[in-house]
Biopython code that builds the backbone (N, CA, C, O; Angstrom):
import numpy as np
from Bio.PDB.StructureBuilder import StructureBuilder

atoms = [
    (1, "MET", "N", (42.267, 75.680, 104.301)),
    (1, "MET", "CA", (43.281, 75.876, 103.298)),
    (1, "MET", "C", (44.477, 76.562, 103.942)),
    (1, "MET", "O", (44.322, 77.510, 104.711)),
    (2, "LYS", "N", (45.657, 76.079, 103.623)),
    (2, "LYS", "CA", (46.891, 76.678, 104.122)),
    (2, "LYS", "C", (47.967, 76.428, 103.072)),
    (2, "LYS", "O", (48.335, 75.282, 102.813)),
    (3, "ILE", "N", (48.475, 77.515, 102.462)),
    (3, "ILE", "CA", (49.456, 77.375, 101.391)),
    (3, "ILE", "C", (50.572, 78.405, 101.530)),
    (3, "ILE", "O", (50.467, 79.374, 102.282)),
    (4, "LYS", "N", (51.632, 78.162, 100.785)),
    (4, "LYS", "CA", (52.745, 79.104, 100.663)),
    (4, "LYS", "C", (52.976, 79.290, 99.171)),
    (4, "LYS", "O", (53.177, 78.317, 98.444)),
    (5, "ILE", "N", (52.947, 80.560, 98.706)),
    (5, "ILE", "CA", (53.018, 80.857, 97.280)),
    (5, "ILE", "C", (53.853, 82.108, 97.058)),
    (5, "ILE", "O", (53.921, 82.973, 97.932)),
    (6, "ASP", "N", (54.485, 82.211, 95.906)),
    (6, "ASP", "CA", (55.262, 83.387, 95.546)),
    (6, "ASP", "C", (54.339, 84.593, 95.363)),
    (6, "ASP", "O", (53.294, 84.482, 94.721)),
    (7, "GLN", "N", (54.718, 85.738, 95.921)),
    (7, "GLN", "CA", (53.885, 86.936, 95.893)),
    (7, "GLN", "C", (53.577, 87.393, 94.479)),
    (7, "GLN", "O", (52.435, 87.745, 94.184)),
    (8, "ALA", "N", (54.568, 87.397, 93.599)),
    (8, "ALA", "CA", (54.360, 87.883, 92.228)),
    (8, "ALA", "C", (53.384, 86.991, 91.458)),
    (8, "ALA", "O", (52.518, 87.499, 90.746)),
    (9, "SER", "N", (53.513, 85.692, 91.591)),
    (9, "SER", "CA", (52.614, 84.760, 90.909)),
    (9, "SER", "C", (51.198, 84.874, 91.444)),
    (9, "SER", "O", (50.231, 84.855, 90.681)),
    (10, "PHE", "N", (51.083, 84.991, 92.752)),
    (10, "PHE", "CA", (49.785, 85.124, 93.405)),
    (10, "PHE", "C", (49.099, 86.416, 92.970)),
    (10, "PHE", "O", (47.908, 86.416, 92.659)),
    (11, "LEU", "N", (49.849, 87.514, 92.948)),
    (11, "LEU", "CA", (49.293, 88.803, 92.552)),
    (11, "LEU", "C", (48.835, 88.796, 91.098)),
    (11, "LEU", "O", (47.787, 89.354, 90.775)),
    (12, "ALA", "N", (49.609, 88.170, 90.222)),
    (12, "ALA", "CA", (49.225, 88.103, 88.802)),
    (12, "ALA", "C", (47.909, 87.349, 88.618)),
    (12, "ALA", "O", (47.037, 87.786, 87.868)),
    (13, "ALA", "N", (47.770, 86.223, 89.301)),
    (13, "ALA", "CA", (46.547, 85.415, 89.183)),
    (13, "ALA", "C", (45.340, 86.153, 89.755)),
    (13, "ALA", "O", (44.268, 86.162, 89.149)),
    (14, "ILE", "N", (45.514, 86.766, 90.911)),
    (14, "ILE", "CA", (44.412, 87.480, 91.541)),
    (14, "ILE", "C", (44.023, 88.727, 90.748)),
    (14, "ILE", "O", (42.839, 89.037, 90.619)),
    (15, "SER", "N", (45.003, 89.432, 90.223)),
    (15, "SER", "CA", (44.722, 90.647, 89.451)),
    (15, "SER", "C", (43.911, 90.337, 88.202)),
    (15, "SER", "O", (43.007, 91.093, 87.846)),
    (16, "ASP", "N", (44.226, 89.232, 87.535)),
    (16, "ASP", "CA", (43.444, 88.826, 86.365)),
    (16, "ASP", "C", (41.987, 88.563, 86.747)),
    (16, "ASP", "O", (41.065, 88.961, 86.035)),
    (17, "CYS", "N", (41.798, 87.896, 87.865)),
    (17, "CYS", "CA", (40.439, 87.583, 88.315)),
    (17, "CYS", "C", (39.706, 88.824, 88.817)),
    (17, "CYS", "O", (38.493, 88.940, 88.644)),
    (18, "ALA", "N", (40.427, 89.738, 89.429)),
    (18, "ALA", "CA", (39.801, 90.945, 89.971)),
    (18, "ALA", "C", (39.230, 91.830, 88.872)),
    (18, "ALA", "O", (38.308, 92.607, 89.122)),
    (19, "THR", "N", (39.762, 91.724, 87.665)),
    (19, "THR", "CA", (39.225, 92.530, 86.566)),
    (19, "THR", "C", (37.829, 92.072, 86.164)),
    (19, "THR", "O", (37.065, 92.855, 85.598)),
    (20, "VAL", "N", (37.485, 90.827, 86.444)),
    (20, "VAL", "CA", (36.175, 90.279, 86.098)),
    (20, "VAL", "C", (35.174, 90.471, 87.230)),
    (20, "VAL", "O", (33.991, 90.708, 86.986)),
    (21, "ALA", "N", (35.647, 90.368, 88.460)),
    (21, "ALA", "CA", (34.750, 90.505, 89.609)),
    (21, "ALA", "C", (34.141, 91.906, 89.621)),
    (21, "ALA", "O", (34.846, 92.902, 89.453)),
    (22, "ASP", "N", (32.851, 91.969, 89.817)),
    (22, "ASP", "CA", (32.111, 93.226, 89.769)),
    (22, "ASP", "C", (31.778, 93.704, 91.180)),
    (22, "ASP", "O", (31.037, 93.044, 91.908)),
    (23, "VAL", "N", (32.326, 94.845, 91.554)),
    (23, "VAL", "CA", (32.109, 95.382, 92.897)),
    (23, "VAL", "C", (30.645, 95.727, 93.123)),
    (23, "VAL", "O", (30.158, 95.632, 94.249)),
    (24, "LYS", "N", (29.944, 96.120, 92.087)),
    (24, "LYS", "CA", (28.546, 96.550, 92.208)),
    (24, "LYS", "C", (27.552, 95.416, 91.973)),
    (24, "LYS", "O", (26.374, 95.664, 91.717)),
    (25, "SER", "N", (28.016, 94.191, 92.058)),
    (25, "SER", "CA", (27.149, 93.036, 91.827)),
    (25, "SER", "C", (26.027, 92.964, 92.864)),
    (25, "SER", "O", (26.216, 93.296, 94.035)),
    (26, "ALA", "N", (24.870, 92.527, 92.407)),
    (26, "ALA", "CA", (23.738, 92.341, 93.321)),
    (26, "ALA", "C", (23.937, 91.117, 94.210)),
    (26, "ALA", "O", (23.286, 90.985, 95.246)),
    (27, "PHE", "N", (24.824, 90.237, 93.808)),
    (27, "PHE", "CA", (25.109, 89.021, 94.566)),
    (27, "PHE", "C", (26.450, 89.162, 95.271)),
    (27, "PHE", "O", (27.395, 89.674, 94.671)),
    (28, "PRO", "N", (26.570, 88.728, 96.521)),
    (28, "PRO", "CA", (27.836, 88.853, 97.258)),
    (28, "PRO", "C", (29.005, 88.139, 96.572)),
    (28, "PRO", "O", (30.135, 88.626, 96.610)),
    (29, "TRP", "N", (28.746, 87.015, 95.961)),
    (29, "TRP", "CA", (29.815, 86.265, 95.316)),
    (29, "TRP", "C", (30.288, 86.939, 94.030)),
    (29, "TRP", "O", (31.350, 86.583, 93.518)),
    (30, "GLY", "N", (29.547, 87.885, 93.501)),
    (30, "GLY", "CA", (29.920, 88.554, 92.255)),
    (30, "GLY", "C", (31.164, 89.403, 92.363)),
    (30, "GLY", "O", (31.812, 89.674, 91.351)),
    (31, "SER", "N", (31.518, 89.835, 93.573)),
    (31, "SER", "CA", (32.712, 90.652, 93.772)),
    (31, "SER", "C", (33.861, 89.841, 94.355)),
    (31, "SER", "O", (34.853, 90.405, 94.817)),
    (32, "CYS", "N", (33.728, 88.524, 94.335)),
    (32, "CYS", "CA", (34.719, 87.658, 94.975)),
    (32, "CYS", "C", (35.523, 86.829, 93.993)),
    (32, "CYS", "O", (35.146, 86.653, 92.834)),
    (33, "VAL", "N", (36.638, 86.327, 94.491)),
    (33, "VAL", "CA", (37.462, 85.369, 93.779)),
    (33, "VAL", "C", (37.519, 84.106, 94.639)),
    (33, "VAL", "O", (37.600, 84.177, 95.865)),
    (34, "VAL", "N", (37.474, 82.962, 93.980)),
    (34, "VAL", "CA", (37.579, 81.677, 94.675)),
    (34, "VAL", "C", (39.025, 81.211, 94.583)),
    (34, "VAL", "O", (39.581, 81.104, 93.490)),
    (35, "LEU", "N", (39.624, 80.936, 95.722)),
    (35, "LEU", "CA", (40.978, 80.391, 95.785)),
    (35, "LEU", "C", (40.854, 78.919, 96.125)),
    (35, "LEU", "O", (40.328, 78.563, 97.179)),
    (36, "ASP", "N", (41.342, 78.053, 95.229)),
    (36, "ASP", "CA", (41.202, 76.610, 95.386)),
    (36, "ASP", "C", (42.585, 75.973, 95.344)),
    (36, "ASP", "O", (43.223, 75.942, 94.291)),
    (37, "ALA", "N", (43.051, 75.467, 96.481)),
    (37, "ALA", "CA", (44.364, 74.840, 96.580)),
    (37, "ALA", "C", (44.206, 73.328, 96.548)),
    (37, "ALA", "O", (43.493, 72.745, 97.365)),
    (38, "CYS", "N", (44.885, 72.705, 95.589)),
    (38, "CYS", "CA", (44.795, 71.254, 95.458)),
    (38, "CYS", "C", (45.968, 70.732, 94.637)),
    (38, "CYS", "O", (46.287, 71.285, 93.584)),
    (39, "GLY", "N", (46.597, 69.690, 95.107)),
    (39, "GLY", "CA", (47.630, 69.007, 94.340)),
    (39, "GLY", "C", (48.827, 69.851, 93.947)),
    (39, "GLY", "O", (49.347, 69.694, 92.843)),
    (40, "GLY", "N", (49.274, 70.732, 94.809)),
    (40, "GLY", "CA", (50.454, 71.546, 94.517)),
    (40, "GLY", "C", (50.196, 72.726, 93.606)),
    (40, "GLY", "O", (51.138, 73.328, 93.091)),
    (41, "SER", "N", (48.938, 73.065, 93.400)),
    (41, "SER", "CA", (48.622, 74.240, 92.582)),
    (41, "SER", "C", (47.490, 75.033, 93.230)),
    (41, "SER", "O", (46.720, 74.511, 94.037)),
    (42, "LEU", "N", (47.414, 76.304, 92.853)),
    (42, "LEU", "CA", (46.357, 77.181, 93.332)),
    (42, "LEU", "C", (45.605, 77.695, 92.115)),
    (42, "LEU", "O", (46.206, 78.244, 91.191)),
    (43, "THR", "N", (44.295, 77.517, 92.115)),
    (43, "THR", "CA", (43.454, 78.033, 91.045)),
    (43, "THR", "C", (42.633, 79.191, 91.591)),
    (43, "THR", "O", (41.950, 79.058, 92.607)),
    (44, "CYS", "N", (42.706, 80.326, 90.906)),
    (44, "CYS", "CA", (41.916, 81.505, 91.246)),
    (44, "CYS", "C", (40.839, 81.641, 90.182)),
    (44, "CYS", "O", (41.136, 81.630, 88.988)),
    (45, "ARG", "N", (39.568, 81.771, 90.620)),
    (45, "ARG", "CA", (38.449, 81.879, 89.678)),
    (45, "ARG", "C", (37.538, 83.029, 90.080)),
    (45, "ARG", "O", (37.299, 83.272, 91.263)),
    (46, "ALA", "N", (37.032, 83.733, 89.064)),
    (46, "ALA", "CA", (36.035, 84.780, 89.300)),
    (46, "ALA", "C", (35.136, 84.835, 88.079)),
    (46, "ALA", "O", (35.552, 84.494, 86.972)),
    (47, "SER", "N", (33.896, 85.269, 88.290)),
    (47, "SER", "CA", (32.980, 85.389, 87.167)),
    (47, "SER", "C", (31.952, 86.468, 87.447)),
    (47, "SER", "O", (31.678, 86.813, 88.596)),
    (48, "ASN", "N", (31.395, 86.987, 86.375)),
    (48, "ASN", "CA", (30.256, 87.894, 86.479)),
    (48, "ASN", "C", (29.206, 87.363, 85.511)),
    (48, "ASN", "O", (29.331, 86.227, 85.054)),
    (49, "SER", "N", (28.218, 88.109, 85.193)),
    (49, "SER", "CA", (27.141, 87.592, 84.341)),
    (49, "SER", "C", (27.561, 87.421, 82.883)),
    (49, "SER", "O", (26.854, 86.769, 82.114)),
    (50, "LEU", "N", (28.699, 87.995, 82.492)),
    (50, "LEU", "CA", (29.112, 87.937, 81.088)),
    (50, "LEU", "C", (30.348, 87.093, 80.822)),
    (50, "LEU", "O", (30.478, 86.515, 79.743)),
    (51, "GLN", "N", (31.244, 87.012, 81.774)),
    (51, "GLN", "CA", (32.503, 86.317, 81.529)),
    (51, "GLN", "C", (33.050, 85.698, 82.806)),
    (51, "GLN", "O", (32.614, 86.018, 83.912)),
    (52, "SER", "N", (34.007, 84.809, 82.626)),
    (52, "SER", "CA", (34.672, 84.212, 83.780)),
    (52, "SER", "C", (36.156, 84.051, 83.464)),
    (52, "SER", "O", (36.552, 83.932, 82.305)),
    (53, "VAL", "N", (36.961, 84.051, 84.516)),
    (53, "VAL", "CA", (38.409, 83.919, 84.384)),
    (53, "VAL", "C", (38.881, 82.912, 85.419)),
    (53, "VAL", "O", (38.410, 82.901, 86.556)),
    (54, "ALA", "N", (39.812, 82.072, 85.010)),
    (54, "ALA", "CA", (40.453, 81.131, 85.931)),
    (54, "ALA", "C", (41.947, 81.129, 85.633)),
    (54, "ALA", "O", (42.353, 81.003, 84.478)),
    (55, "ARG", "N", (42.750, 81.265, 86.657)),
    (55, "ARG", "CA", (44.194, 81.232, 86.527)),
    (55, "ARG", "C", (44.741, 80.221, 87.521)),
    (55, "ARG", "O", (44.334, 80.201, 88.683)),
    (56, "THR", "N", (45.667, 79.377, 87.062)),
    (56, "THR", "CA", (46.269, 78.354, 87.910)),
    (56, "THR", "C", (47.748, 78.636, 88.072)),
    (56, "THR", "O", (48.452, 78.896, 87.097)),
    (57, "VAL", "N", (48.213, 78.584, 89.303)),
    (57, "VAL", "CA", (49.624, 78.769, 89.625)),
    (57, "VAL", "C", (50.153, 77.429, 90.113)),
    (57, "VAL", "O", (49.647, 76.876, 91.090)),
    (58, "LYS", "N", (51.160, 76.911, 89.442)),
    (58, "LYS", "CA", (51.769, 75.623, 89.815)),
    (58, "LYS", "C", (52.896, 75.850, 90.817)),
    (58, "LYS", "O", (53.368, 76.976, 90.976)),
    (59, "GLY", "N", (53.315, 74.818, 91.473)),
    (59, "GLY", "CA", (54.444, 74.885, 92.393)),
    (59, "GLY", "C", (54.117, 75.548, 93.719)),
    (59, "GLY", "O", (54.960, 76.228, 94.304)),
    (60, "VAL", "N", (52.899, 75.352, 94.192)),
    (60, "VAL", "CA", (52.468, 75.910, 95.465)),
    (60, "VAL", "C", (52.734, 74.883, 96.555)),
    (60, "VAL", "O", (52.435, 73.700, 96.391)),
    (61, "ASP", "N", (53.294, 75.340, 97.664)),
    (61, "ASP", "CA", (53.479, 74.447, 98.804)),
    (61, "ASP", "C", (52.136, 74.313, 99.504)),
    (61, "ASP", "O", (51.727, 75.190, 100.265)),
    (62, "GLY", "N", (51.459, 73.205, 99.237)),
    (62, "GLY", "CA", (50.145, 72.977, 99.824)),
    (62, "GLY", "C", (50.246, 72.285, 101.155)),
    (62, "GLY", "O", (50.429, 71.069, 101.218)),
    (63, "LEU", "N", (50.129, 73.042, 102.213)),
    (63, "LEU", "CA", (50.187, 72.457, 103.543)),
    (63, "LEU", "C", (48.846, 71.859, 103.940)),
    (63, "LEU", "O", (48.780, 70.897, 104.705)),
    (64, "LYS", "N", (47.768, 72.452, 103.401)),
    (64, "LYS", "CA", (46.425, 71.945, 103.662)),
    (64, "LYS", "C", (45.540, 72.350, 102.485)),
    (64, "LYS", "O", (45.391, 73.538, 102.198)),
    (65, "MET", "N", (44.955, 71.367, 101.806)),
    (65, "MET", "CA", (44.116, 71.651, 100.656)),
    (65, "MET", "C", (42.794, 72.256, 101.107)),
    (65, "MET", "O", (42.366, 72.080, 102.248)),
    (66, "GLY", "N", (42.158, 72.975, 100.179)),
    (66, "GLY", "CA", (40.870, 73.561, 100.487)),
    (66, "GLY", "C", (40.547, 74.701, 99.543)),
    (66, "GLY", "O", (41.316, 75.009, 98.632)),
    (67, "ALA", "N", (39.408, 75.322, 99.770)),
    (67, "ALA", "CA", (38.975, 76.440, 98.941)),
    (67, "ALA", "C", (38.326, 77.495, 99.821)),
    (67, "ALA", "O", (37.733, 77.195, 100.857)),
    (68, "VAL", "N", (38.456, 78.737, 99.377)),
    (68, "VAL", "CA", (37.873, 79.855, 100.112)),
    (68, "VAL", "C", (37.483, 80.942, 99.113)),
    (68, "VAL", "O", (38.114, 81.088, 98.067)),
    (69, "MET", "N", (36.439, 81.701, 99.442)),
    (69, "MET", "CA", (35.990, 82.806, 98.597)),
    (69, "MET", "C", (36.273, 84.111, 99.338)),
    (69, "MET", "O", (35.871, 84.279, 100.489)),
    (70, "VAL", "N", (36.975, 85.041, 98.664)),
    (70, "VAL", "CA", (37.329, 86.324, 99.276)),
    (70, "VAL", "C", (37.044, 87.452, 98.297)),
    (70, "VAL", "O", (36.942, 87.226, 97.091)),
    (71, "ASN", "N", (36.915, 88.666, 98.818)),
    (71, "ASN", "CA", (36.684, 89.832, 97.979)),
    (71, "ASN", "C", (37.900, 90.048, 97.080)),
    (71, "ASN", "O", (39.024, 90.157, 97.568)),
    (72, "ALA", "N", (37.675, 90.108, 95.777)),
    (72, "ALA", "CA", (38.756, 90.157, 94.796)),
    (72, "ALA", "C", (39.582, 91.435, 94.884)),
    (72, "ALA", "O", (40.811, 91.373, 94.918)),
    (73, "LYS", "N", (38.935, 92.574, 94.922)),
    (73, "LYS", "CA", (39.657, 93.851, 94.958)),
    (73, "LYS", "C", (40.447, 93.994, 96.251)),
    (73, "LYS", "O", (41.572, 94.494, 96.239)),
    (74, "ASP", "N", (39.871, 93.561, 97.360)),
    (74, "ASP", "CA", (40.525, 93.669, 98.655)),
    (74, "ASP", "C", (41.788, 92.812, 98.712)),
    (74, "ASP", "O", (42.842, 93.293, 99.127)),
    (75, "ILE", "N", (41.691, 91.566, 98.304)),
    (75, "ILE", "CA", (42.875, 90.701, 98.390)),
    (75, "ILE", "C", (43.948, 91.126, 97.392)),
    (75, "ILE", "O", (45.137, 90.985, 97.677)),
    (76, "ALA", "N", (43.551, 91.645, 96.225)),
    (76, "ALA", "CA", (44.534, 92.132, 95.257)),
    (76, "ALA", "C", (45.323, 93.303, 95.842)),
    (76, "ALA", "O", (46.540, 93.368, 95.671)),
    (77, "GLN", "N", (44.661, 94.214, 96.519)),
    (77, "GLN", "CA", (45.349, 95.349, 97.144)),
    (77, "GLN", "C", (46.268, 94.894, 98.264)),
    (77, "GLN", "O", (47.384, 95.396, 98.399)),
    (78, "ARG", "N", (45.805, 93.947, 99.063)),
    (78, "ARG", "CA", (46.616, 93.468, 100.186)),
    (78, "ARG", "C", (47.863, 92.726, 99.708)),
    (78, "ARG", "O", (48.948, 92.919, 100.258)),
    (79, "VAL", "N", (47.717, 91.880, 98.690)),
    (79, "VAL", "CA", (48.862, 91.130, 98.177)),
    (79, "VAL", "C", (49.844, 92.071, 97.485)),
    (79, "VAL", "O", (51.054, 91.870, 97.582)),
    (80, "ALA", "N", (49.349, 93.090, 96.791)),
    (80, "ALA", "CA", (50.222, 94.068, 96.135)),
    (80, "ALA", "C", (51.060, 94.843, 97.155)),
    (80, "ALA", "O", (52.184, 95.246, 96.854)),
    (81, "ALA", "N", (50.527, 95.051, 98.339)),
    (81, "ALA", "CA", (51.242, 95.807, 99.373)),
    (81, "ALA", "C", (52.317, 94.978, 100.084)),
    (81, "ALA", "O", (53.133, 95.535, 100.819)),
    (82, "LEU", "N", (52.330, 93.668, 99.877)),
    (82, "LEU", "CA", (53.315, 92.802, 100.532)),
    (82, "LEU", "C", (54.667, 92.880, 99.838)),
    (82, "LEU", "O", (54.759, 93.221, 98.659)),
    (83, "ASP", "N", (55.717, 92.558, 100.592)),
    (83, "ASP", "CA", (57.058, 92.487, 100.015)),
    (83, "ASP", "C", (57.158, 91.280, 99.091)),
    (83, "ASP", "O", (56.425, 90.304, 99.248)),
    (84, "ALA", "N", (58.072, 91.356, 98.123)),
    (84, "ALA", "CA", (58.305, 90.232, 97.217)),
    (84, "ALA", "C", (58.816, 89.038, 98.020)),
    (84, "ALA", "O", (59.511, 89.196, 99.024)),
    (85, "GLY", "N", (58.460, 87.854, 97.561)),
    (85, "GLY", "CA", (58.866, 86.640, 98.254)),
    (85, "GLY", "C", (57.680, 85.758, 98.533)),
    (85, "GLY", "O", (56.604, 85.970, 97.975)),
    (86, "PRO", "N", (57.857, 84.772, 99.388)),
    (86, "PRO", "CA", (56.755, 83.850, 99.675)),
    (86, "PRO", "C", (55.660, 84.494, 100.520)),
    (86, "PRO", "O", (55.929, 85.300, 101.411)),
    (87, "VAL", "N", (54.419, 84.117, 100.217)),
    (87, "VAL", "CA", (53.250, 84.588, 100.946)),
    (87, "VAL", "C", (52.561, 83.369, 101.532)),
    (87, "VAL", "O", (52.386, 82.357, 100.853)),
    (88, "HIS", "N", (52.174, 83.469, 102.783)),
    (88, "HIS", "CA", (51.441, 82.400, 103.442)),
    (88, "HIS", "C", (49.969, 82.771, 103.467)),
    (88, "HIS", "O", (49.601, 83.841, 103.951)),
    (89, "VAL", "N", (49.131, 81.892, 102.947)),
    (89, "VAL", "CA", (47.691, 82.112, 102.920)),
    (89, "VAL", "C", (47.053, 81.006, 103.735)),
    (89, "VAL", "O", (47.287, 79.822, 103.489)),
    (90, "GLU", "N", (46.243, 81.400, 104.709)),
    (90, "GLU", "CA", (45.619, 80.415, 105.581)),
    (90, "GLU", "C", (44.178, 80.816, 105.857)),
    (90, "GLU", "O", (43.897, 81.967, 106.192)),
    (91, "GLU", "N", (43.281, 79.876, 105.717)),
    (91, "GLU", "CA", (41.882, 80.088, 106.060)),
    (91, "GLU", "C", (41.730, 79.873, 107.558)),
    (91, "GLU", "O", (42.076, 78.815, 108.082)),
    (92, "LEU", "N", (41.212, 80.878, 108.234)),
    (92, "LEU", "CA", (40.969, 80.742, 109.667)),
    (92, "LEU", "C", (39.619, 80.084, 109.858)),
    (92, "LEU", "O", (38.616, 80.525, 109.296)),
    (93, "THR", "N", (39.597, 79.037, 110.646)),
    (93, "THR", "CA", (38.357, 78.283, 110.833)),
    (93, "THR", "C", (37.682, 78.584, 112.155)),
    (93, "THR", "O", (36.613, 78.051, 112.452)),
    (94, "GLU", "N", (38.304, 79.435, 112.944)),
    (94, "GLU", "CA", (37.761, 79.695, 114.265)),
    (94, "GLU", "C", (38.108, 81.117, 114.677)),
    (94, "GLU", "O", (39.206, 81.595, 114.390)),
    (95, "CYS", "N", (37.207, 81.782, 115.330)),
    (95, "CYS", "CA", (37.431, 83.142, 115.799)),
    (95, "CYS", "C", (38.302, 83.110, 117.056)),
    (95, "CYS", "O", (37.973, 82.408, 118.012)),
    (96, "ASP", "N", (39.400, 83.854, 117.068)),
    (96, "ASP", "CA", (40.274, 83.890, 118.237)),
    (96, "ASP", "C", (39.614, 84.577, 119.427)),
    (96, "ASP", "O", (39.932, 84.276, 120.577)),
    (97, "GLN", "N", (38.693, 85.503, 119.150)),
    (97, "GLN", "CA", (38.067, 86.264, 120.222)),
    (97, "GLN", "C", (37.032, 85.437, 120.981)),
    (97, "GLN", "O", (37.040, 85.406, 122.212)),
    (98, "CYS", "N", (36.153, 84.775, 120.259)),
    (98, "CYS", "CA", (35.051, 84.118, 120.955)),
    (98, "CYS", "C", (35.131, 82.595, 120.943)),
    (98, "CYS", "O", (34.423, 81.940, 121.708)),
    (99, "ARG", "N", (35.972, 82.020, 120.098)),
    (99, "ARG", "CA", (36.148, 80.564, 120.024)),
    (99, "ARG", "C", (34.858, 79.814, 119.705)),
    (99, "ARG", "O", (34.706, 78.651, 120.078)),
    (100, "ARG", "N", (33.931, 80.476, 119.018)),
    (100, "ARG", "CA", (32.673, 79.824, 118.671)),
    (100, "ARG", "C", (32.784, 79.051, 117.364)),
    (100, "ARG", "O", (31.906, 78.249, 117.046)),
    (101, "GLY", "N", (33.827, 79.275, 116.619)),
    (101, "GLY", "CA", (33.964, 78.593, 115.345)),
    (101, "GLY", "C", (33.369, 79.398, 114.214)),
    (101, "GLY", "O", (32.834, 80.482, 114.447)),
    (102, "PRO", "N", (33.448, 78.895, 112.989)),
    (102, "PRO", "CA", (32.937, 79.635, 111.846)),
    (102, "PRO", "C", (31.420, 79.729, 111.871)),
    (102, "PRO", "O", (30.740, 78.870, 112.432)),
    (103, "THR", "N", (30.909, 80.767, 111.263)),
    (103, "THR", "CA", (29.474, 80.948, 111.154)),
    (103, "THR", "C", (29.078, 80.739, 109.705)),
    (103, "THR", "O", (29.935, 80.454, 108.869)),
    (104, "ARG", "N", (27.834, 80.870, 109.400)),
    (104, "ARG", "CA", (27.409, 80.664, 108.019)),
    (104, "ARG", "C", (27.930, 81.760, 107.101)),
    (104, "ARG", "O", (27.946, 81.585, 105.882)),
    (105, "PHE", "N", (28.360, 82.893, 107.668)),
    (105, "PHE", "CA", (28.940, 83.977, 106.878)),
    (105, "PHE", "C", (30.453, 83.903, 106.849)),
    (105, "PHE", "O", (31.088, 84.716, 106.178)),
    (106, "GLY", "N", (31.055, 82.949, 107.559)),
    (106, "GLY", "CA", (32.491, 82.769, 107.552)),
    (106, "GLY", "C", (33.243, 83.747, 108.430)),
    (106, "GLY", "O", (34.466, 83.843, 108.327)),
    (107, "ARG", "N", (32.546, 84.481, 109.296)),
    (107, "ARG", "CA", (33.221, 85.416, 110.171)),
    (107, "ARG", "C", (32.502, 85.422, 111.531)),
    (107, "ARG", "O", (31.386, 84.919, 111.669)),
    (108, "CYS", "N", (33.159, 85.990, 112.495)),
    (108, "CYS", "CA", (32.597, 86.059, 113.842)),
    (108, "CYS", "C", (31.395, 86.992, 113.859)),
    (108, "CYS", "O", (31.469, 88.110, 113.350)),
    (109, "GLU", "N", (30.314, 86.550, 114.427)),
    (109, "GLU", "CA", (29.089, 87.359, 114.508)),
    (109, "GLU", "C", (29.261, 88.538, 115.469)),
    (109, "GLU", "O", (28.518, 89.514, 115.361)),
    (110, "THR", "N", (30.210, 88.481, 116.401)),
    (110, "THR", "CA", (30.361, 89.542, 117.387)),
    (110, "THR", "C", (31.165, 90.718, 116.849)),
    (110, "THR", "O", (31.211, 91.764, 117.496)),
    (111, "ARG", "N", (31.801, 90.583, 115.686)),
    (111, "ARG", "CA", (32.674, 91.636, 115.154)),
    (111, "ARG", "C", (32.026, 92.486, 114.085)),
    (111, "ARG", "O", (32.750, 93.085, 113.290)),
    (112, "ARG", "N", (30.758, 92.575, 114.017)),
    (112, "ARG", "CA", (30.087, 93.342, 112.964)),
    (112, "ARG", "C", (30.278, 94.797, 113.105)),
    (112, "ARG", "O", (29.769, 95.568, 112.291)),
]
sb = StructureBuilder()
sb.init_structure("model")
sb.init_model(0)
sb.init_chain("A")
sb.init_seg("    ")
for serial, (resi, resn, name, xyz) in enumerate(atoms, 1):
    if name == "N":
        sb.init_residue(resn, " ", resi, " ")
    sb.init_atom(name, np.array(xyz, "f"), 0.0, 1.0, " ", f" {name:<3s}", serial, name[0])
structure = sb.get_structure()
């Protein structure tokens, strides 16, 4: 996934989803938001055992379609700290340090 999106729109969508994601979830995906880029829009989704939220932002420059799951609270804080304007979001598919490629956990095994 590789997109370019307005910071304010991205933050609004992620913040809505972050309110549903549960940091204390027994499941790793319970504290995450799914970012799904397709057809010029970005859909952010999160759910817990009681409710789910999905927000779609139109007018996204989709350079490469795809989906990724990230920690909701973490990405909301990072996007809030950015300057207003366009934000580039890109899924890294390969570790720059070891060049082994993605693992089943989506991160380099040597960086634990």
